C-alpha positions as CSV (number, residue, x, y, z in Angstrom):
1,X,0.1,0.0,0.0
2,X,2.7,2.4,0.9
3,X,4.7,1.7,-2.0
4,X,1.9,2.3,-4.5
5,X,0.6,5.4,-3.0
6,X,4.2,6.9,-2.9
7,X,4.8,5.9,-6.3
8,X,1.9,7.8,-7.3
9,X,3.3,11.0,-5.7
10,X,6.7,10.5,-7.3
11,X,5.2,10.1,-10.9
12,X,3.0,13.2,-10.2
13,X,6.2,15.0,-9.4
14,X,7.9,13.8,-12.6
15,X,4.9,14.7,-14.7
16,X,4.6,18.3,-13.4
17,X,8.4,19.0,-12.4
18,X,7.3,20.2,-8.9
19,X,10.7,19.8,-7.5
20,X,14.2,18.4,-8.2
21,X,16.8,16.4,-6.4
22,X,18.6,19.4,-5.4
23,X,15.4,21.1,-4.0
24,X,14.9,22.6,-0.6
25,X,11.3,22.4,0.5
26,X,9.5,24.4,3.2
27,X,6.7,22.1,4.3
28,X,3.7,23.5,5.8
29,X,2.4,21.1,8.6
30,X,-0.6,21.6,10.6
31,X,-0.6,18.0,12.1
32,X,-3.7,16.9,10.4
33,X,-4.0,13.9,8.2
34,X,-3.1,15.6,4.8
35,X,-0.1,17.6,6.0
36,X,1.3,14.8,8.3
37,X,1.2,12.4,5.2
38,X,3.0,15.0,3.1
39,X,5.7,15.5,5.7
40,X,6.1,11.7,6.1
41,X,6.2,11.1,2.4
42,X,8.7,13.9,1.7
43,X,11.0,12.5,4.5
44,X,11.1,9.1,2.8
45,X,11.7,10.8,-0.6
46,X,14.6,12.9,1.0
47,X,16.0,9.5,2.2
48,X,15.6,8.1,-1.5
49,X,17.3,11.1,-2.9
50,X,14.2,12.7,-4.6
51,X,14.8,15.9,-2.6
52,X,18.0,17.3,-0.8
53,X,16.5,19.4,2.2
54,X,13.3,20.0,4.2
55,X,12.3,22.7,6.6
56,X,9.1,22.4,8.8
57,X,6.7,25.2,9.7
58,X,3.6,25.0,11.8
59,X,1.2,28.0,12.3
60,X,-0.8,28.4,15.7
61,X,-3.9,30.7,14.8
62,X,-4.8,30.8,18.6
63,X,-8.3,29.8,17.8
64,X,-8.4,26.5,19.7
65,X,-7.2,25.3,23.0
66,X,-5.7,22.1,21.6
67,X,-3.6,24.4,19.3
68,X,-0.6,24.3,21.6
69,X,-0.9,20.4,21.5
70,X,-0.8,20.5,17.6
71,X,2.4,22.4,17.6
72,X,4.1,19.9,20.0
73,X,2.9,17.2,18.0
74,X,4.4,18.7,14.8
75,X,7.6,19.6,16.5
76,X,7.9,16.0,17.7
77,X,7.6,14.7,14.2
78,X,10.2,17.2,12.9
79,X,12.6,16.2,15.8
80,X,12.2,12.6,15.1
81,X,12.6,12.8,11.3
82,X,15.5,15.3,11.8
83,X,14.1,18.3,10.1
84,X,14.5,21.8,11.4
85,X,11.3,23.2,12.7
86,X,9.8,26.7,13.0
87,X,6.6,27.6,15.0
88,X,4.5,30.7,13.9
89,X,1.9,32.2,16.0
90,X,-0.8,34.9,15.2
91,X,-4.0,36.1,16.8
92,X,-6.0,35.5,13.6
93,X,-9.4,36.7,15.2
94,X,-7.8,40.1,16.0
95,X,-6.0,40.2,12.6
96,X,-9.4,39.6,10.8
97,X,-11.1,42.4,12.8
98,X,-8.2,44.9,11.8
99,X,-8.4,43.6,8.1
100,X,-12.2,43.8,8.1
101,X,-12.3,40.4,6.7
102,X,-13.4,36.6,7.6
103,X,-11.0,34.8,10.0
104,X,-10.7,32.1,7.2
105,X,-9.4,34.9,4.8
106,X,-7.2,36.4,7.4
107,X,-5.8,33.1,8.4
108,X,-5.0,32.3,4.9
109,X,-3.4,35.7,4.1
110,X,-1.3,35.5,7.1
111,X,0.0,32.1,6.5
112,X,0.8,32.8,2.8
113,X,2.7,35.9,3.8
114,X,4.9,34.1,6.4
115,X,5.4,31.1,4.2
116,X,6.9,33.2,1.4
117,X,8.8,35.4,3.9
118,X,10.5,32.2,5.5
119,X,11.0,30.5,2.3
120,X,12.8,33.4,1.0
121,X,14.9,33.8,4.2
122,X,16.1,30.2,4.2
123,X,16.5,30.1,0.4
124,X,14.0,27.5,-0.2
125,X,13.2,26.2,-3.9
126,X,9.5,26.0,-3.0
127,X,6.8,25.6,-0.5
128,X,5.0,22.3,-0.1
129,X,1.2,22.2,1.0
130,X,-1.0,19.2,1.4
131,X,-3.9,19.8,-0.9
132,X,-5.2,16.8,-2.5
133,X,-7.9,15.6,-5.0
134,X,-10.8,16.0,-2.7
135,X,-9.6,19.6,-1.9
136,X,-9.6,20.3,-5.5
137,X,-13.1,19.0,-5.9
138,X,-14.3,21.2,-3.1
139,X,-12.7,24.2,-4.6
140,X,-14.2,23.7,-7.9
141,X,-17.6,23.2,-6.4
142,X,-17.2,26.3,-4.3
143,X,-16.2,28.4,-7.3
144,X,-19.0,26.9,-9.4
145,X,-21.4,27.9,-6.8
146,X,-20.3,31.6,-7.0
147,X,-19.8,31.8,-10.6
148,X,-16.4,31.3,-12.3
149,X,-14.7,31.1,-15.7
150,X,-11.8,29.0,-17.3
151,X,-9.3,30.3,-14.8
152,X,-11.3,29.4,-11.9
153,X,-12.2,26.0,-13.2
154,X,-8.3,25.4,-13.3
155,X,-8.9,24.4,-9.7
156,X,-5.8,24.1,-7.4
157,X,-2.8,24.0,-9.7
158,X,0.1,21.6,-9.0
159,X,2.4,24.7,-9.2
160,X,1.3,28.3,-8.2
161,X,3.6,31.5,-8.0
162,X,3.2,33.9,-5.3
163,X,5.5,36.9,-5.0
164,X,7.9,34.9,-7.1
165,X,7.9,31.9,-4.7
166,X,6.7,28.5,-6.1
167,X,4.0,26.8,-4.1
168,X,3.5,23.2,-4.9
169,X,0.9,20.5,-4.0
170,X,2.5,17.0,-4.4
171,X,-0.6,15.2,-3.0
172,X,-2.8,16.4,-5.9
173,X,-2.2,12.6,-7.2
174,X,-4.1,11.3,-4.2
175,X,-7.7,11.3,-2.7
176,X,-8.3,11.7,0.9
177,X,-9.0,8.0,1.0
178,X,-5.3,7.1,-0.2
179,X,-3.9,9.5,2.4
180,X,-5.8,7.9,5.3
181,X,-4.7,4.4,3.9
182,X,-1.0,5.6,3.7
183,X,-1.1,6.8,7.4
184,X,-2.7,3.6,8.5
185,X,-0.1,1.5,6.8
186,X,2.7,3.4,8.5
187,X,1.1,3.4,11.9
188,X,1.3,7.2,11.8
189,X,-1.0,9.2,14.0
190,X,-2.3,12.8,13.2
191,X,-4.2,15.7,15.0
192,X,-8.0,16.1,14.6
193,X,-9.1,19.8,14.1
194,X,-12.7,20.2,15.5
195,X,-13.3,23.2,13.3
196,X,-13.1,20.9,10.3
197,X,-16.4,19.4,11.2
198,X,-18.3,22.9,11.7
199,X,-20.7,22.9,8.9
200,X,-21.3,26.7,9.3
201,X,-17.8,27.0,7.3
202,X,-18.7,26.7,3.6
203,X,-16.0,24.3,2.7
204,X,-16.8,22.0,5.5
205,X,-20.5,22.0,4.2
206,X,-19.3,21.1,0.7
207,X,-17.0,18.3,2.0
208,X,-19.6,16.8,4.4
209,X,-22.8,17.1,2.5
210,X,-22.6,18.3,-1.0
211,X,-19.6,16.2,-2.2
212,X,-20.9,12.8,-0.8
213,X,-24.5,13.6,-2.4
214,X,-22.8,14.3,-5.8
215,X,-20.6,11.2,-5.6
216,X,-23.7,9.1,-5.3
217,X,-25.0,10.2,-8.5
218,X,-21.4,10.3,-10.1
219,X,-18.9,7.6,-9.1
220,X,-15.2,8.7,-9.0
221,X,-16.3,12.3,-9.0
222,X,-13.1,13.8,-7.6
223,X,-10.9,12.1,-10.3
224,X,-13.4,13.6,-13.0
225,X,-13.2,17.0,-11.6
226,X,-9.3,16.7,-11.5
227,X,-9.4,15.6,-15.1
228,X,-11.7,18.8,-15.8
229,X,-9.2,21.0,-14.0
230,X,-6.2,19.8,-16.0
231,X,-8.1,20.3,-19.2
232,X,-9.2,23.9,-18.2
233,X,-5.5,24.5,-17.2
234,X,-4.4,23.5,-20.4
235,X,-6.6,25.6,-22.3
236,X,-6.1,28.7,-20.1
237,X,-2.4,28.4,-19.9
238,X,-1.7,27.5,-23.7
239,X,-4.2,29.6,-25.3
240,X,-5.9,32.2,-23.3
241,X,-3.2,33.5,-20.9
242,X,-0.5,33.5,-23.5
243,X,-2.7,35.5,-25.9
244,X,-3.7,37.9,-23.2
245,X,0.0,38.4,-22.1
246,X,0.8,39.2,-25.8
247,X,-1.9,41.8,-26.0
248,X,-0.8,43.3,-22.9
249,X,2.6,44.0,-24.3
250,X,1.4,45.3,-27.6
251,X,-1.9,47.2,-26.8
252,X,-1.4,48.4,-23.2
253,X,0.9,51.4,-22.0
254,X,1.1,51.8,-18.1
255,X,1.9,55.1,-16.5
256,X,1.5,56.8,-13.1
257,X,-1.8,55.2,-11.8
258,X,-3.1,54.6,-15.2
259,X,-3.3,52.2,-18.2
260,X,-4.0,53.3,-21.7
261,X,-5.4,50.5,-24.0
262,X,-5.4,50.8,-27.8
263,X,-8.4,49.1,-29.1
264,X,-7.2,48.5,-32.7
265,X,-7.8,44.8,-33.5
266,X,-9.1,43.9,-29.9
267,X,-12.6,43.7,-31.3
268,X,-11.5,40.4,-33.1
269,X,-10.4,38.7,-29.8
270,X,-12.7,36.3,-28.1
271,X,-14.4,37.3,-24.8
272,X,-12.2,34.6,-22.9
273,X,-8.9,36.3,-24.0
274,X,-10.3,39.9,-23.2
275,X,-11.5,38.9,-19.8
276,X,-8.0,37.6,-19.0
277,X,-6.5,40.8,-20.5
278,X,-8.8,42.9,-18.3
279,X,-7.7,40.7,-15.2
280,X,-4.1,41.2,-15.9
281,X,-4.7,45.1,-16.4
282,X,-6.5,45.4,-13.1
283,X,-3.8,43.4,-11.3
284,X,-1.0,45.8,-12.5
285,X,-3.2,48.7,-11.3
286,X,-3.5,47.0,-8.0
287,X,-7.3,47.1,-7.9
288,X,-9.1,44.6,-5.6
289,X,-9.9,41.7,-7.9
290,X,-12.3,40.0,-5.2
291,X,-14.7,43.0,-5.7
292,X,-14.7,42.7,-9.7
293,X,-17.8,40.7,-10.7
294,X,-19.1,39.4,-13.8
295,X,-20.9,42.6,-14.3
296,X,-17.8,44.7,-14.3
297,X,-15.9,42.1,-16.8
298,X,-19.0,42.3,-19.1
299,X,-19.2,46.2,-19.1
300,X,-15.5,46.3,-19.8
301,X,-15.8,43.9,-22.9
302,X,-18.5,46.2,-24.1
303,X,-16.2,49.1,-23.4
304,X,-13.5,47.4,-25.5
305,X,-16.0,46.6,-28.4
306,X,-17.0,50.3,-28.1
307,X,-20.6,49.4,-26.9
308,X,-20.2,51.6,-23.9
309,X,-18.6,54.9,-22.9
310,X,-17.3,54.4,-19.3
311,X,-17.2,51.9,-16.4
312,X,-16.9,52.5,-12.8
313,X,-14.8,49.8,-10.9
314,X,-14.1,48.8,-7.3
315,X,-11.3,50.9,-5.5
316,X,-12.7,54.1,-6.9
317,X,-11.3,53.3,-10.3
318,X,-12.8,53.9,-13.7
319,X,-12.2,53.0,-17.2
320,X,-13.3,55.7,-20.1
321,X,-13.5,55.2,-23.9
322,X,-11.9,58.0,-25.8
323,X,-11.4,57.9,-29.6
324,X,-10.1,54.5,-30.0
325,X,-8.6,54.0,-26.6
326,X,-9.5,52.9,-23.1
327,X,-8.1,55.0,-20.1
328,X,-7.9,52.9,-16.8
329,X,-7.6,55.4,-14.0
330,X,-7.1,54.5,-10.2
331,X,-7.0,56.9,-7.3
332,X,-3.7,57.8,-5.8
333,X,-2.4,55.6,-2.9
334,X,-2.3,57.2,0.5
335,X,0.5,56.9,3.0
336,X,-1.2,58.1,6.0
337,X,-0.4,60.6,8.7
338,X,2.7,59.2,10.1
339,X,5.8,61.6,10.2
340,X,8.3,59.3,12.0
341,X,10.3,57.0,9.8
342,X,9.3,53.3,9.6
343,X,12.0,50.7,9.1
344,X,11.3,48.5,6.0
345,X,11.1,44.7,6.9
346,X,13.5,42.6,4.8
347,X,11.9,40.4,3.6
348,X,8.3,40.7,4.7
349,X,5.5,43.0,4.9
350,X,5.6,46.7,6.4
351,X,2.4,48.9,7.1
352,X,2.6,52.7,6.8
353,X,-1.0,54.1,7.1
354,X,-3.1,52.6,4.7
355,X,-0.4,51.1,2.5
356,X,1.4,47.7,2.9
357,X,5.0,47.3,1.6
358,X,6.0,43.9,0.5
359,X,9.6,43.0,0.2
360,X,11.7,40.1,-1.1
361,X,15.2,39.4,-2.0
362,X,15.6,37.7,-5.4
363,X,18.3,36.8,-7.8
364,X,18.2,39.1,-10.7
365,X,17.4,36.4,-13.1
366,X,13.9,36.2,-11.1
367,X,12.7,39.6,-12.1
368,X,9.3,39.4,-13.6
369,X,9.6,41.6,-16.8
370,X,5.8,42.3,-16.7
371,X,5.9,44.0,-13.3
372,X,8.6,46.4,-14.5
373,X,5.7,48.4,-16.1
374,X,3.8,48.6,-12.9
375,X,4.8,51.6,-10.9
376,X,3.7,49.9,-7.7
377,X,6.5,47.4,-8.0
378,X,10.1,48.5,-8.1
379,X,13.6,46.8,-8.2
380,X,16.8,48.0,-6.5
381,X,20.3,46.6,-6.5
382,X,20.5,45.3,-3.1
383,X,24.2,46.0,-2.7
384,X,23.8,49.6,-3.6
385,X,21.9,50.5,-0.5
386,X,22.8,50.8,3.0
387,X,20.6,48.8,5.3
388,X,18.2,49.2,7.2
389,X,15.8,51.1,4.7
390,X,13.1,53.5,6.0
391,X,9.7,54.8,4.7
392,X,8.8,58.4,5.6
393,X,6.5,61.2,4.0
394,X,8.1,63.7,1.6
395,X,9.7,66.5,3.5
396,X,10.6,70.1,2.3
397,X,14.0,70.4,0.6
398,X,14.0,66.5,-0.3
399,X,16.4,65.8,-3.1
400,X,17.3,62.7,-5.0
401,X,18.9,61.6,-8.3
402,X,16.0,60.4,-10.6
403,X,16.4,57.4,-12.7
404,X,18.3,58.1,-16.0
405,X,19.8,61.5,-14.6
406,X,23.4,62.2,-13.2
407,X,22.4,65.2,-10.8
408,X,20.2,65.4,-7.9
409,X,17.0,67.6,-8.1
410,X,14.5,68.8,-5.5
411,X,11.7,66.2,-5.5
412,X,9.0,69.1,-5.5
413,X,10.4,70.4,-8.8
414,X,10.8,67.1,-10.2
415,X,7.2,66.2,-9.5
416,X,6.1,69.5,-11.0
417,X,8.1,68.8,-14.2
418,X,7.1,65.4,-14.5
419,X,3.5,66.4,-14.7
420,X,2.3,64.6,-11.6
421,X,-1.1,65.8,-10.2
422,X,-1.3,67.7,-6.9
423,X,-3.0,64.6,-5.2
424,X,-0.3,62.3,-6.3
425,X,2.3,64.9,-5.1
426,X,0.7,65.1,-1.7
427,X,0.6,61.1,-1.5
428,X,4.2,60.1,-2.3
429,X,6.2,58.1,0.1
430,X,9.8,58.4,0.5
431,X,12.0,55.1,0.6
432,X,15.7,56.1,2.0
433,X,18.7,54.1,3.3
434,X,20.3,54.7,6.6
435,X,22.5,57.4,5.3
436,X,19.1,59.2,4.3
437,X,19.9,58.7,0.6
438,X,16.5,58.7,-1.1
439,X,16.0,55.5,-3.2
440,X,12.5,55.8,-4.5
441,X,9.8,58.6,-4.6
442,X,7.0,56.0,-4.5
443,X,5.0,55.6,-6.7
444,X,6.6,58.0,-9.3
445,X,10.3,57.3,-9.7
446,X,13.3,55.5,-8.3
447,X,16.8,56.8,-8.0
448,X,19.6,56.3,-10.4
449,X,21.9,55.3,-7.4
450,X,19.9,52.1,-6.9
451,X,19.2,51.1,-10.4
452,X,19.9,47.5,-11.7
453,X,22.9,47.1,-13.8
454,X,24.7,44.1,-15.7
455,X,26.8,43.6,-12.6
456,X,23.8,43.3,-10.2
457,X,23.3,40.0,-8.5
458,X,20.8,40.4,-5.7
459,X,17.7,42.3,-6.3
460,X,15.3,43.9,-3.6
461,X,11.7,43.8,-5.1
462,X,9.2,46.2,-3.4
463,X,5.6,46.0,-4.1
464,X,2.8,48.4,-2.7
465,X,-0.8,47.5,-1.8
466,X,-3.5,49.9,-0.9
467,X,-6.2,48.5,1.3
468,X,-8.5,48.0,-1.7
469,X,-6.3,45.8,-3.1
């Protein structure tokens, strides 16, 4: 039993190139059956030479009394299997209140942010999670119940990219039944989370009531939905996404807080391609995609086909048709009332007023060319700056050397000459190093002193998000 199930994971890894023999994986382990099985299998694969190094991280959300027991259980596994262990704790209930979102969303966002930060800090190749075929089926049914398109029908992809870090799910080759059979064959225990039985959570209701009922009418439902996901992903990745990226490069020009779309030939594109193009434009502008509905997408398609004149969008943005072009405009980001400098966390997330600054350190080869047209993402040569870095509002007399220039200029005069609106001028944020050298007038222009050159090896990537995004 163990051999056949483990072989499925090995074959799945080879088919999708999830990790190599030289990989270092950060394994997220809650102590539940799925992540415990994943951890156990990866330890065996490490012994067999399929992966080089493992690190284990456990997240304590402080939502249940047994949470401390779960952490001790996972640490015990890590110690037994000779894997370095890290424990992370967060009051997720309070975090949800601060972010004005559900506990599920707050927990998911916190875990992902910490996973990415830890993986980057420890130079991991990828983050491994315990998603399996039943999780994928739940995801598809959940999305179908809310309404979705081809991208949503792709389900849980074997490999996802978050802020340049790969997140992989090796157990997507297995069902929940396979996982439980594997643990039984190993004599391996796991922790039970009582909240997984609470039907008030949507996914629990789908798992406990909807999927079993559908499976009665459709045997092997999870496998069939997995096949649907793979087929949709093939169409989406190889046809829709590639075409949309090509159109983004040829028909869209990004500038300060705006995107200009040339409509020439776009009317001949399919709605599926136009929807993906719109999604990428909104992503580049940092608009809140979760608040973008089918109505917004259909209205923007009508705009691109010149059947409408303007569309109001979430995040107080809008799109306007003007003589063969569409102008997407978003409001200026706001730094908040702070006057004292705030140290920038490297890598990680730093809050300044309503803004969040996400940082990561990457090799120069990992820079995303598409993001270089996004004014809310900037890249600096890490070895040209004096750490620590600080964020602060613009002050009278501030000077910097704008990218492409050789002499310093007063920032106020630079902003006036650069035709930046008064609102944008008031809402700029200054990034400087510990010598008070200004490196970025965010989100307008970076400094020539920190630019990337042919000699650059390590890059500091900084992305800025407003509360709407």
